[in-house]
CHARMM-style PDB file with segment names, atoms N, HN, CA, C and O in Angstrom:
ATOM      1  N   UNK     1      18.246  71.722 179.391  1.00  0.00      PROA
ATOM      2  CA  UNK     1      19.080  71.163 178.342  1.00  0.00      PROA
ATOM      3  C   UNK     1      18.228  70.589 177.199  1.00  0.00      PROA
ATOM      4  O   UNK     1      18.579  70.748 176.030  1.00  0.00      PROA
ATOM      5  N   UNK     2      17.150  69.947 177.517  1.00  0.00      PROA
ATOM      6  HN  UNK     2      16.865  69.817 178.467  1.00  0.00      PROA
ATOM      7  CA  UNK     2      16.283  69.394 176.479  1.00  0.00      PROA
ATOM      8  C   UNK     2      15.675  70.504 175.627  1.00  0.00      PROA
ATOM      9  O   UNK     2      15.505  70.338 174.420  1.00  0.00      PROA
ATOM     10  N   UNK     3      15.349  71.628 176.249  1.00  0.00      PROA
ATOM     11  HN  UNK     3      15.487  71.763 177.230  1.00  0.00      PROA
ATOM     12  CA  UNK     3      14.776  72.744 175.497  1.00  0.00      PROA
ATOM     13  C   UNK     3      15.773  73.299 174.494  1.00  0.00      PROA
ATOM     14  O   UNK     3      15.404  73.638 173.369  1.00  0.00      PROA
ATOM     15  N   UNK     4      17.042  73.392 174.898  1.00  0.00      PROA
ATOM     16  HN  UNK     4      17.341  73.117 175.812  1.00  0.00      PROA
ATOM     17  CA  UNK     4      18.073  73.884 173.984  1.00  0.00      PROA
ATOM     18  C   UNK     4      18.287  72.914 172.826  1.00  0.00      PROA
ATOM     19  O   UNK     4      18.475  73.332 171.684  1.00  0.00      PROA
ATOM     20  N   UNK     5      18.259  71.633 173.125  1.00  0.00      PROA
ATOM     21  HN  UNK     5      18.107  71.293 174.053  1.00  0.00      PROA
ATOM     22  CA  UNK     5      18.419  70.621 172.072  1.00  0.00      PROA
ATOM     23  C   UNK     5      17.249  70.680 171.100  1.00  0.00      PROA
ATOM     24  O   UNK     5      17.442  70.584 169.888  1.00  0.00      PROA
ATOM     25  N   UNK     6      16.047  70.837 171.619  1.00  0.00      PROA
ATOM     26  HN  UNK     6      15.889  70.915 172.603  1.00  0.00      PROA
ATOM     27  CA  UNK     6      14.864  70.918 170.757  1.00  0.00      PROA
ATOM     28  C   UNK     6      14.935  72.163 169.880  1.00  0.00      PROA
ATOM     29  O   UNK     6      14.606  72.110 168.695  1.00  0.00      PROA
ATOM     30  N   UNK     7      15.367  73.286 170.463  1.00  0.00      PROA
ATOM     31  HN  UNK     7      15.635  73.329 171.426  1.00  0.00      PROA
ATOM     32  CA  UNK     7      15.505  74.528 169.685  1.00  0.00      PROA
ATOM     33  C   UNK     7      16.527  74.341 168.567  1.00  0.00      PROA
ATOM     34  O   UNK     7      16.289  74.755 167.432  1.00  0.00      PROA
ATOM     35  N   UNK     8      17.654  73.722 168.881  1.00  0.00      PROA
ATOM     36  HN  UNK     8      17.846  73.385 169.802  1.00  0.00      PROA
ATOM     37  CA  UNK     8      18.663  73.472 167.847  1.00  0.00      PROA
ATOM     38  C   UNK     8      18.084  72.608 166.738  1.00  0.00      PROA
ATOM     39  O   UNK     8      18.291  72.879 165.555  1.00  0.00      PROA
ATOM     40  N   UNK     9      17.359  71.571 167.127  1.00  0.00      PROA
ATOM     41  HN  UNK     9      17.191  71.351 168.087  1.00  0.00      PROA
ATOM     42  CA  UNK     9      16.774  70.662 166.149  1.00  0.00      PROA
ATOM     43  C   UNK     9      15.720  71.355 165.298  1.00  0.00      PROA
ATOM     44  O   UNK     9      15.666  71.154 164.085  1.00  0.00      PROA
ATOM     45  N   UNK    10      14.889  72.166 165.928  1.00  0.00      PROA
ATOM     46  HN  UNK    10      14.933  72.329 166.913  1.00  0.00      PROA
ATOM     47  CA  UNK    10      13.745  72.769 165.232  1.00  0.00      PROA
ATOM     48  C   UNK    10      14.066  74.070 164.507  1.00  0.00      PROA
ATOM     49  O   UNK    10      13.422  74.389 163.508  1.00  0.00      PROA
ATOM     50  N   UNK    11      15.051  74.830 164.991  1.00  0.00      PROA
ATOM     51  HN  UNK    11      15.574  74.571 165.803  1.00  0.00      PROA
ATOM     52  CA  UNK    11      15.299  76.160 164.429  1.00  0.00      PROA
ATOM     53  C   UNK    11      16.708  76.342 163.877  1.00  0.00      PROA
ATOM     54  O   UNK    11      16.884  76.807 162.751  1.00  0.00      PROA
ATOM     55  N   UNK    12      17.697  75.978 164.661  1.00  0.00      PROA
ATOM     56  HN  UNK    12      17.554  75.599 165.576  1.00  0.00      PROA
ATOM     57  CA  UNK    12      19.076  76.276 164.266  1.00  0.00      PROA
ATOM     58  C   UNK    12      19.525  75.417 163.089  1.00  0.00      PROA
ATOM     59  O   UNK    12      20.057  75.942 162.111  1.00  0.00      PROA
ATOM     60  N   UNK    13      19.324  74.133 163.168  1.00  0.00      PROA
ATOM     61  HN  UNK    13      18.893  73.706 163.963  1.00  0.00      PROA
ATOM     62  CA  UNK    13      19.800  73.238 162.101  1.00  0.00      PROA
ATOM     63  C   UNK    13      19.108  73.539 160.770  1.00  0.00      PROA
ATOM     64  O   UNK    13      19.792  73.610 159.748  1.00  0.00      PROA
ATOM     65  N   UNK    14      17.782  73.720 160.732  1.00  0.00      PROA
ATOM     66  HN  UNK    14      17.226  73.663 161.561  1.00  0.00      PROA
ATOM     67  CA  UNK    14      17.159  74.085 159.447  1.00  0.00      PROA
ATOM     68  C   UNK    14      17.689  75.411 158.889  1.00  0.00      PROA
ATOM     69  O   UNK    14      17.848  75.548 157.676  1.00  0.00      PROA
ATOM     70  N   UNK    15      17.957  76.369 159.748  1.00  0.00      PROA
ATOM     71  HN  UNK    15      17.827  76.257 160.733  1.00  0.00      PROA
ATOM     72  CA  UNK    15      18.518  77.638 159.280  1.00  0.00      PROA
ATOM     73  C   UNK    15      19.913  77.424 158.691  1.00  0.00      PROA
ATOM     74  O   UNK    15      20.256  78.022 157.671  1.00  0.00      PROA
ATOM     75  N   UNK    16      20.710  76.580 159.327  1.00  0.00      PROA
ATOM     76  HN  UNK    16      20.432  76.095 160.155  1.00  0.00      PROA
ATOM     77  CA  UNK    16      22.054  76.297 158.817  1.00  0.00      PROA
ATOM     78  C   UNK    16      21.982  75.598 157.461  1.00  0.00      PROA
ATOM     79  O   UNK    16      22.767  75.902 156.564  1.00  0.00      PROA
ATOM     80  N   UNK    17      21.052  74.671 157.312  1.00  0.00      PROA
ATOM     81  HN  UNK    17      20.414  74.424 158.041  1.00  0.00      PROA
ATOM     82  CA  UNK    17      20.882  73.962 156.040  1.00  0.00      PROA
ATOM     83  C   UNK    17      20.475  74.942 154.937  1.00  0.00      PROA
ATOM     84  O   UNK    17      20.994  74.888 153.823  1.00  0.00      PROA
ATOM     85  N   UNK    18      19.560  75.816 155.257  1.00  0.00      PROA
ATOM     86  HN  UNK    18      19.139  75.860 156.162  1.00  0.00      PROA
ATOM     87  CA  UNK    18      19.122  76.814 154.280  1.00  0.00      PROA
ATOM     88  C   UNK    18      20.260  77.733 153.860  1.00  0.00      PROA
ATOM     89  O   UNK    18      20.440  78.016 152.676  1.00  0.00      PROA
ATOM     90  N   UNK    19      21.014  78.188 154.833  1.00  0.00      PROA
ATOM     91  HN  UNK    19      20.867  77.958 155.795  1.00  0.00      PROA
ATOM     92  CA  UNK    19      22.163  79.042 154.543  1.00  0.00      PROA
ATOM     93  C   UNK    19      23.183  78.308 153.688  1.00  0.00      PROA
ATOM     94  O   UNK    19      23.738  78.887 152.755  1.00  0.00      PROA
ATOM     95  N   UNK    20      23.436  77.046 153.992  1.00  0.00      PROA
ATOM     96  HN  UNK    20      22.985  76.575 154.751  1.00  0.00      PROA
ATOM     97  CA  UNK    20      24.386  76.255 153.214  1.00  0.00      PROA
ATOM     98  C   UNK    20      23.930  76.115 151.768  1.00  0.00      PROA
ATOM     99  O   UNK    20      24.742  76.220 150.848  1.00  0.00      PROA
ATOM    100  N   UNK    21      22.637  75.880 151.560  1.00  0.00      PROA
ATOM    101  HN  UNK    21      21.977  75.794 152.307  1.00  0.00      PROA
ATOM    102  CA  UNK    21      22.112  75.753 150.198  1.00  0.00      PROA
ATOM    103  C   UNK    21      22.302  77.052 149.418  1.00  0.00      PROA
ATOM    104  O   UNK    21      22.691  77.031 148.251  1.00  0.00      PROA
ATOM    105  N   UNK    22      22.027  78.165 150.062  1.00  0.00      PROA
ATOM    106  HN  UNK    22      21.711  78.181 151.011  1.00  0.00      PROA
ATOM    107  CA  UNK    22      22.191  79.466 149.413  1.00  0.00      PROA
ATOM    108  C   UNK    22      23.656  79.729 149.091  1.00  0.00      PROA
ATOM    109  O   UNK    22      23.983  80.181 147.994  1.00  0.00      PROA
ATOM    110  N   UNK    23      24.536  79.447 150.044  1.00  0.00      PROA
ATOM    111  HN  UNK    23      24.270  79.079 150.935  1.00  0.00      PROA
ATOM    112  CA  UNK    23      25.970  79.648 149.813  1.00  0.00      PROA
ATOM    113  C   UNK    23      26.474  78.767 148.679  1.00  0.00      PROA
ATOM    114  O   UNK    23      27.292  79.207 147.872  1.00  0.00      PROA
ATOM    115  N   UNK    24      25.998  77.533 148.610  1.00  0.00      PROA
ATOM    116  HN  UNK    24      25.333  77.176 149.266  1.00  0.00      PROA
ATOM    117  CA  UNK    24      26.402  76.637 147.521  1.00  0.00      PROA
ATOM    118  C   UNK    24      25.966  77.194 146.169  1.00  0.00      PROA
ATOM    119  O   UNK    24      26.712  77.106 145.194  1.00  0.00      PROA
ATOM    120  N   UNK    25      24.774  77.762 146.104  1.00  0.00      PROA
ATOM    121  HN  UNK    25      24.168  77.834 146.896  1.00  0.00      PROA
ATOM    122  CA  UNK    25      24.291  78.334 144.842  1.00  0.00      PROA
ATOM    123  C   UNK    25      25.126  79.548 144.443  1.00  0.00      PROA
ATOM    124  O   UNK    25      25.491  79.699 143.277  1.00  0.00      PROA
ATOM    125  N   UNK    26      25.424  80.406 145.407  1.00  0.00      PROA
ATOM    126  HN  UNK    26      25.127  80.283 146.354  1.00  0.00      PROA
ATOM    127  CA  UNK    26      26.230  81.594 145.117  1.00  0.00      PROA
ATOM    128  C   UNK    26      27.637  81.189 144.694  1.00  0.00      PROA
ATOM    129  O   UNK    26      28.192  81.741 143.745  1.00  0.00      PROA
ATOM    130  N   UNK    27      28.204  80.226 145.400  1.00  0.00      PROA
ATOM    131  HN  UNK    27      27.752  79.777 146.171  1.00  0.00      PROA
ATOM    132  CA  UNK    27      29.561  79.767 145.090  1.00  0.00      PROA
ATOM    133  C   UNK    27      29.658  79.260 143.662  1.00  0.00      PROA
ATOM    134  O   UNK    27      30.688  79.428 143.008  1.00  0.00      PROA
ATOM    135  N   UNK    28      28.598  78.643 143.179  1.00  0.00      PROA
ATOM    136  HN  UNK    28      27.762  78.507 143.710  1.00  0.00      PROA
ATOM    137  CA  UNK    28      28.611  78.062 141.831  1.00  0.00      PROA
ATOM    138  C   UNK    28      28.571  79.131 140.740  1.00  0.00      PROA
ATOM    139  O   UNK    28      29.041  78.882 139.630  1.00  0.00      PROA
ATOM    140  N   UNK    29      28.027  80.309 141.024  1.00  0.00      PROA
ATOM    141  HN  UNK    29      27.646  80.512 141.926  1.00  0.00      PROA
ATOM    142  CA  UNK    29      27.896  81.322 139.974  1.00  0.00      PROA
ATOM    143  C   UNK    29      28.870  82.492 140.117  1.00  0.00      PROA
ATOM    144  O   UNK    29      29.078  83.243 139.164  1.00  0.00      PROA
ATOM    145  N   UNK    30      29.458  82.650 141.281  1.00  0.00      PROA
ATOM    146  HN  UNK    30      29.289  82.040 142.056  1.00  0.00      PROA
ATOM    147  CA  UNK    30      30.357  83.774 141.520  1.00  0.00      PROA
ATOM    148  C   UNK    30      31.777  83.417 141.080  1.00  0.00      PROA
ATOM    149  O   UNK    30      32.248  82.323 141.390  1.00  0.00      PROA
ATOM    150  N   UNK    31      32.463  84.295 140.375  1.00  0.00      PROA
ATOM    151  HN  UNK    31      32.080  85.184 140.123  1.00  0.00      PROA
ATOM    152  CA  UNK    31      33.842  84.009 139.977  1.00  0.00      PROA
ATOM    153  C   UNK    31      34.740  83.788 141.205  1.00  0.00      PROA
ATOM    154  O   UNK    31      34.539  84.397 142.255  1.00  0.00      PROA
ATOM    155  N   UNK    32      35.715  82.921 141.050  1.00  0.00      PROA
ATOM    156  HN  UNK    32      35.878  82.426 140.197  1.00  0.00      PROA
ATOM    157  CA  UNK    32      36.613  82.574 142.157  1.00  0.00      PROA
ATOM    158  C   UNK    32      37.294  83.793 142.766  1.00  0.00      PROA
ATOM    159  O   UNK    32      37.495  83.852 143.979  1.00  0.00      PROA
ATOM    160  N   UNK    33      37.648  84.766 141.931  1.00  0.00      PROA
ATOM    161  HN  UNK    33      37.484  84.719 140.946  1.00  0.00      PROA
ATOM    162  CA  UNK    33      38.365  85.928 142.466  1.00  0.00      PROA
ATOM    163  C   UNK    33      37.468  86.841 143.312  1.00  0.00      PROA
ATOM    164  O   UNK    33      37.971  87.711 144.023  1.00  0.00      PROA
ATOM    165  N   UNK    34      36.158  86.651 143.243  1.00  0.00      PROA
ATOM    166  HN  UNK    34      35.749  85.944 142.666  1.00  0.00      PROA
ATOM    167  CA  UNK    34      35.237  87.439 144.064  1.00  0.00      PROA
ATOM    168  C   UNK    34      34.726  86.661 145.280  1.00  0.00      PROA
ATOM    169  O   UNK    34      34.079  87.238 146.154  1.00  0.00      PROA
ATOM    170  N   UNK    35      35.007  85.370 145.341  1.00  0.00      PROA
ATOM    171  HN  UNK    35      35.532  84.901 144.631  1.00  0.00      PROA
ATOM    172  CA  UNK    35      34.553  84.537 146.463  1.00  0.00      PROA
ATOM    173  C   UNK    35      35.645  84.547 147.531  1.00  0.00      PROA
ATOM    174  O   UNK    35      36.713  83.970 147.323  1.00  0.00      PROA
ATOM    175  N   UNK    36      35.392  85.199 148.682  1.00  0.00      PROA
ATOM    176  HN  UNK    36      34.525  85.668 148.851  1.00  0.00      PROA
ATOM    177  CA  UNK    36      36.453  85.406 149.666  1.00  0.00      PROA
ATOM    178  C   UNK    36      36.791  84.181 150.517  1.00  0.00      PROA
ATOM    179  O   UNK    36      37.790  84.188 151.236  1.00  0.00      PROA
ATOM    180  N   UNK    37      35.980  83.143 150.443  1.00  0.00      PROA
ATOM    181  HN  UNK    37      35.169  83.137 149.859  1.00  0.00      PROA
ATOM    182  CA  UNK    37      36.184  81.968 151.283  1.00  0.00      PROA
ATOM    183  C   UNK    37      36.674  80.795 150.447  1.00  0.00      PROA
ATOM    184  O   UNK    37      36.441  80.763 149.239  1.00  0.00      PROA
ATOM    185  N   UNK    38      37.345  79.834 151.063  1.00  0.00      PROA
ATOM    186  HN  UNK    38      37.534  79.859 152.044  1.00  0.00      PROA
ATOM    187  CA  UNK    38      37.703  78.649 150.293  1.00  0.00      PROA
ATOM    188  C   UNK    38      36.439  77.898 149.877  1.00  0.00      PROA
ATOM    189  O   UNK    38      35.467  77.838 150.630  1.00  0.00      PROA
ATOM    190  N   UNK    39      36.462  77.333 148.685  1.00  0.00      PROA
ATOM    191  HN  UNK    39      37.251  77.382 148.073  1.00  0.00      PROA
ATOM    192  CA  UNK    39      35.313  76.553 148.234  1.00  0.00      PROA
ATOM    193  C   UNK    39      35.302  75.217 148.961  1.00  0.00      PROA
ATOM    194  O   UNK    39      36.291  74.822 149.578  1.00  0.00      PROA
ATOM    195  N   UNK    40      34.182  74.536 148.879  1.00  0.00      PROA
ATOM    196  HN  UNK    40      33.378  74.857 148.378  1.00  0.00      PROA
ATOM    197  CA  UNK    40      34.062  73.218 149.507  1.00  0.00      PROA
ATOM    198  C   UNK    40      35.120  72.275 148.947  1.00  0.00      PROA
ATOM    199  O   UNK    40      35.743  71.518 149.691  1.00  0.00      PROA
ATOM    200  N   UNK    41      35.317  72.325 147.641  1.00  0.00      PROA
ATOM    201  HN  UNK    41      34.811  72.941 147.037  1.00  0.00      PROA
ATOM    202  CA  UNK    41      36.320  71.467 147.001  1.00  0.00      PROA
ATOM    203  C   UNK    41      37.720  71.792 147.516  1.00  0.00      PROA
ATOM    204  O   UNK    41      38.516  70.887 147.769  1.00  0.00      PROA
ATOM    205  N   UNK    42      38.020  73.072 147.669  1.00  0.00      PROA
ATOM    206  HN  UNK    42      37.373  73.807 147.463  1.00  0.00      PROA
ATOM    207  CA  UNK    42      39.346  73.472 148.178  1.00  0.00      PROA
ATOM    208  C   UNK    42      39.558  72.983 149.615  1.00  0.00      PROA
ATOM    209  O   UNK    42      40.660  72.573 149.981  1.00  0.00      PROA
ATOM    210  N   UNK    43      38.512  73.029 150.413  1.00  0.00      PROA
ATOM    211  HN  UNK    43      37.617  73.362 150.116  1.00  0.00      PROA
ATOM    212  CA  UNK    43      38.644  72.544 151.792  1.00  0.00      PROA
ATOM    213  C   UNK    43      38.854  71.037 151.842  1.00  0.00      PROA
ATOM    214  O   UNK    43      39.564  70.537 152.714  1.00  0.00      PROA
ATOM    215  N   UNK    44      38.240  70.310 150.911  1.00  0.00      PROA
ATOM    216  HN  UNK    44      37.663  70.716 150.202  1.00  0.00      PROA
ATOM    217  CA  UNK    44      38.396  68.857 150.903  1.00  0.00      PROA
ATOM    218  C   UNK    44      39.767  68.425 150.405  1.00  0.00      PROA
ATOM    219  O   UNK    44      40.337  67.457 150.909  1.00  0.00      PROA
ATOM    220  N   UNK    45      40.296  69.135 149.423  1.00  0.00      PROA
ATOM    221  HN  UNK    45      39.834  69.921 149.013  1.00  0.00      PROA
ATOM    222  CA  UNK    45      41.509  68.687 148.753  1.00  0.00      PROA
ATOM    223  C   UNK    45      42.689  69.610 148.965  1.00  0.00      PROA
ATOM    224  O   UNK    45      43.606  69.638 148.144  1.00  0.00      PROA
ATOM    225  N   UNK    46      42.684  70.370 150.057  1.00  0.00      PROA
ATOM    226  HN  UNK    46      41.939  70.347 150.723  1.00  0.00      PROA
ATOM    227  CA  UNK    46      43.787  71.287 150.330  1.00  0.00      PROA
ATOM    228  C   UNK    46      45.051  70.472 150.635  1.00  0.00      PROA
ATOM    229  O   UNK    46      44.996  69.443 151.308  1.00  0.00      PROA
ATOM    230  N   UNK    47      46.164  70.948 150.136  1.00  0.00      PROA
ATOM    231  HN  UNK    47      46.208  71.784 149.589  1.00  0.00      PROA
ATOM    232  CA  UNK    47      47.422  70.201 150.338  1.00  0.00      PROA
ATOM    233  C   UNK    47      48.248  70.852 151.404  1.00  0.00      PROA
ATOM    234  OT1 UNK    47      49.338  70.374 151.718  1.00  0.00      PROA
TER     235      UNK     47
END
């Protein structure tokens, strides 16, 4: 269990952060009609 936690800490979480940064950059420049996922703002303020 400790090995899996260390792997998540050392490899998985940094990869997720990197992917999130890239997605945020793409989301900012891609037109809404071409972005197939809800934006972060839409997820926060969905009614």
